[in-house]
C-alpha positions as CSV (number, residue, x, y, z in Angstrom):
1,X,-36.0,66.8,39.7
2,X,-33.5,64.4,41.6
3,X,-33.5,60.8,40.6
4,X,-35.0,58.4,43.5
5,X,-32.3,55.6,44.1
6,X,-32.9,52.6,46.3
7,X,-29.3,51.2,47.6
8,X,-29.8,47.7,49.3
9,X,-27.1,47.8,52.1
10,X,-24.8,51.1,51.6
11,X,-23.7,51.1,54.8
12,X,-20.2,49.6,54.1
13,X,-17.7,48.3,51.8
14,X,-18.7,49.3,47.8
15,X,-22.3,50.3,49.0
16,X,-21.0,53.1,51.3
17,X,-18.5,54.4,48.6
18,X,-21.3,54.5,46.3
19,X,-23.7,56.4,48.6
20,X,-20.9,58.7,49.5
21,X,-20.3,59.4,45.3
22,X,-23.6,60.0,44.9
23,X,-24.3,62.1,47.5
24,X,-21.3,64.5,46.3
25,X,-23.0,64.6,43.0
26,X,-25.7,66.0,44.3
27,X,-27.9,65.1,41.6
28,X,-29.9,61.8,43.8
29,X,-32.4,61.3,46.4
30,X,-31.0,58.5,48.1
31,X,-33.1,55.9,50.2
32,X,-31.0,53.1,51.9
33,X,-32.6,49.5,52.8
34,X,-30.7,47.7,55.3
35,X,-31.3,46.0,58.8
36,X,-29.9,49.1,60.3
37,X,-27.1,47.1,62.4
38,X,-24.0,48.2,60.6
39,X,-23.0,52.1,61.2
40,X,-26.3,53.2,61.6
41,X,-25.3,56.4,62.5
42,X,-23.8,57.0,58.7
43,X,-25.5,59.6,56.2
44,X,-27.8,61.1,58.9
45,X,-29.7,63.1,56.2
46,X,-30.3,60.2,54.0
47,X,-33.7,58.3,54.1
48,X,-33.5,54.7,55.5
49,X,-36.2,51.9,55.3
50,X,-35.1,49.5,58.0
51,X,-35.7,45.9,57.3
52,X,-34.3,42.4,56.4
53,X,-34.2,41.5,52.5
54,X,-34.6,37.9,53.9
55,X,-38.1,38.6,55.0
56,X,-41.7,39.9,54.1
57,X,-39.6,43.6,55.2
58,X,-38.5,43.8,51.6
59,X,-42.1,44.3,50.4
60,X,-41.7,47.9,51.5
61,X,-39.8,48.9,48.7
62,X,-42.2,48.2,46.5
63,X,-44.5,51.0,47.6
64,X,-42.4,53.3,45.5
65,X,-41.1,53.9,42.1
66,X,-37.6,54.1,41.8
67,X,-35.3,55.2,39.1
68,X,-32.6,52.7,40.1
69,X,-32.5,49.9,42.8
70,X,-28.5,48.8,43.8
71,X,-27.8,45.8,45.1
72,X,-24.2,44.8,45.6
């Protein structure tokens, strides 16, 4: 079973590089939490939770158990 990882952001800079590396390893089920504004078509096969961390949207990430949550 793949480990579930949540990445806040993940569509540019270091977050993007991390997602690319984790996908290449093939050991992880990745979900991105971001606003969906930067590179929205990047990683089409990765799950996404669209929201803003500065609002109540961030509560949606609490509905699930994550092996790791990564925030740059």
